[in-house]
C-alpha positions in Angstrom: 0.4 3.1 -8.3 3.0 2.6 -6.3 4.9 2.8 -9.8 4.1 6.2 -10.4 5.0 8.0 -6.5 8.1 6.8 -5.0 7.2 7.0 -1.4 10.3 7.5 -0.4 11.4 10.7 -2.3 8.0 12.0 -1.9 8.6 11.8 2.3 11.8 13.2 1.4 11.7 15.6 -0.4 7.8 17.4 -0.6 7.6 20.7 0.6 4.1 19.6 2.2 5.7 16.8 3.9 8.1 19.2 5.6 6.3 22.4 6.7 6.5 21.5 10.3 10.6 22.0 9.6 9.8 25.0 8.4 7.3 26.2 11.0 9.4 24.7 14.2 11.8 27.7 13.0 9.4 30.1 11.8 8.3 29.7 15.6 11.1 30.0 17.0 12.2 32.9 15.5 8.9 34.5 17.1 9.7 33.2 20.2 13.0 34.2 20.3 12.0 38.2 20.0 10.9 37.7 23.6 12.9 37.0 26.4 9.8 35.0 28.2 9.6 32.1 25.3 13.4 32.2 25.3 13.8 31.2 29.2 10.8 28.9 28.7 12.6 27.1 25.6 15.7 26.5 27.1 15.4 24.0 30.1 12.8 22.3 27.3 15.9 21.9 25.2 18.7 19.4 25.6 15.3 16.5 27.1 13.8 17.2 23.4 16.8 17.7 21.6 18.2 13.9 23.5 15.2 12.2 23.5 13.5 13.1 19.3 17.5 12.0 18.5 17.2 9.0 20.5 13.9 8.1 18.8 15.0 8.9 15.6 18.3 6.5 15.7 16.2 4.0 17.2 14.3 3.6 13.9 16.9 4.4 11.8 18.6 1.0 13.5 15.4 -0.7 12.5 16.8 -0.9 9.1 20.2 -0.9 9.3 20.9 -1.8 5.5 19.0 1.5 4.7 17.6 3.3 7.4 15.6 5.6 5.3 14.3 2.9 2.8 10.6 1.5 3.3 11.2 2.2 7.2 7.8 3.4 7.9 8.7 5.0 10.8 11.4 7.0 9.5 8.6 7.9 7.6 5.6 9.0 9.7 8.1 11.0 12.5 11.4 10.2 12.0 11.7 13.4 10.1 9.4 15.6 12.2 11.0 14.1 15.5 14.7 15.4 13.4 13.0 18.3 12.9 12.1 19.1 16.6 15.7 17.8 17.3 17.2 20.3 15.1 14.7 23.0 16.2 15.9 22.0 19.5 19.7 22.4 19.3 18.8 25.8 17.9 17.1 26.4 20.9 20.4 25.4 23.0 22.7 27.2 20.3 21.0 31.0 20.6 20.6 30.8 24.3 23.2 28.5 26.2 26.4 30.6 27.3 29.2 31.4 25.1 31.5 29.1 26.8 29.1 26.3 26.5 30.9 23.7 25.3 28.0 22.9 22.3 28.7 26.6 20.8 32.5 26.2 21.9 32.5 22.9 19.5 29.8 24.7 16.8 32.6 27.1 16.7 35.1 25.5 15.5 37.0 25.0 11.9 35.1 22.4 10.8 31.5 23.7 11.0 32.6 27.2 10.1 34.1 26.0 6.8 31.1 23.9 5.9 29.4 26.7 6.9 30.8 29.0 4.4 30.2 26.5 1.8 26.9 24.9 2.9 24.2 27.0 0.4 26.1 25.4 -2.6 26.3 22.4 -0.3 22.0 22.3 0.1 21.7 22.8 -3.8 24.3 20.7 -4.9 23.9 17.5 -2.5 21.2 15.9 -4.4 22.9 15.2 -7.9 25.8 13.0 -5.6 23.8 11.5 -4.0 21.4 10.4 -6.9 24.5 9.0 -8.5 26.3 7.2 -5.9 22.0 5.8 -5.0 22.6 4.0 -8.8 25.9 3.0 -8.3 25.8 1.4 -5.4 22.4 0.1 -5.9 23.1 -3.6 -6.0 25.5 -3.2 -3.3 25.3 -4.8 -0.3 27.6 -4.9 3.3 29.7 -2.2 5.1 31.9 -2.0 2.6 30.0 -0.7 0.2 27.4 0.8 3.3 30.9 3.1 4.2 31.9 4.1 0.8 28.7 5.3 -0.6 28.4 7.4 2.8 32.3 8.6 2.5 31.6 9.3 -1.2 28.4 11.5 -1.3 29.1 14.0 1.1 32.9 14.6 -0.9 31.9 15.4 -3.6 29.1 17.2 -2.7 31.8 19.1 -0.5 34.3 19.4 -4.0 31.1 20.8 -6.0 30.0 23.5 -3.1 34.1 24.4 -3.6 33.9 24.4 -7.4 31.1 26.3 -7.8 32.3 29.1 -5.1 35.9 29.1 -6.7 33.9 29.2 -10.4 31.4 31.1 -10.3 30.0 32.4 -6.7 33.1 34.9 -6.2 33.3 35.7 -9.5 29.8 36.9 -9.2 29.8 38.6 -5.8 32.7 40.9 -8.1 30.4 42.5 -9.7 28.3 43.8 -7.1 30.0 46.8 -7.4 28.9 47.6 -10.1 25.1 47.3 -9.1 23.9 50.4 -6.8 22.3 49.7 -3.8 19.5 51.5 -2.5 
């Protein structure tokens, strides 16, 4: 049975195992329709973020060679804690003052650059990830780990840039030929 189902990929990719993330995003959107929940959530956001992120780091450190592979705590709690930390970060970024250092950081040029290409990055990230996982499957040690973790996002971003410049800008230019109702 284990050969039929790769638990690592199932827990990482299956929509049903990511419903908590979708639900948290929906709940934040609903809560932020009014100022009262926003005021209630704002003071909780930073401690929830710190605790969630700390637990994820702890769980990942239990498998230092590959923190997401065969790590029971990441499967059962880690991905949900990542969703909770992300939700708390969204609350912080949408409720803190414009001049707060966290908001200033997230308006930085590097993150704006990634934001411009984020959908293409999302679409293409799995291809380099799977290719480099296969290429580095037998490699061990810090150098292999660092190389894998440097090449995967680099190639993903390059694919996103290619997609934007070769496909998306040309498709968007066609909008002028279609009437928007």
